[in-house]
C-alpha positions, 0 to 999 in steps of 0.5 A: 871297786876292786883291782879289775875294776880299775883294770877295766877303766884303765884299759877303757880310757887308753883305748878310747884315747887310742880311738881304734874300733878294732882295738875294741874288739879284740879286748871284748874277745880276750874278756870272754876268752879269759872268763871261760877257764874262770867259768870252769874253775867256779870263780863266778863272781869275777868270770861275770864281770868280765861278760859285762866287759866284754859286751861294754866294749862290743858296745863301745866298739859299735859306738864308734864304728857309728860315728865313723859311719856318719863322719864318713857321708 
């Protein structure tokens, strides 16, 4: 595992503990924003992983949102 993977899992665990779906969107957008300059510098491995991390954050946001909407009804 690389340092970026460890950092992703640490952030993921912290966000799951906080249970704020909006934070997952912010983290996903931050990953996308950080990947753009890396693609421009041809650092494809790290940039691609950041895109996958963003997708994971967005997916977890959708899961939390669905779970919260079912609890309300």
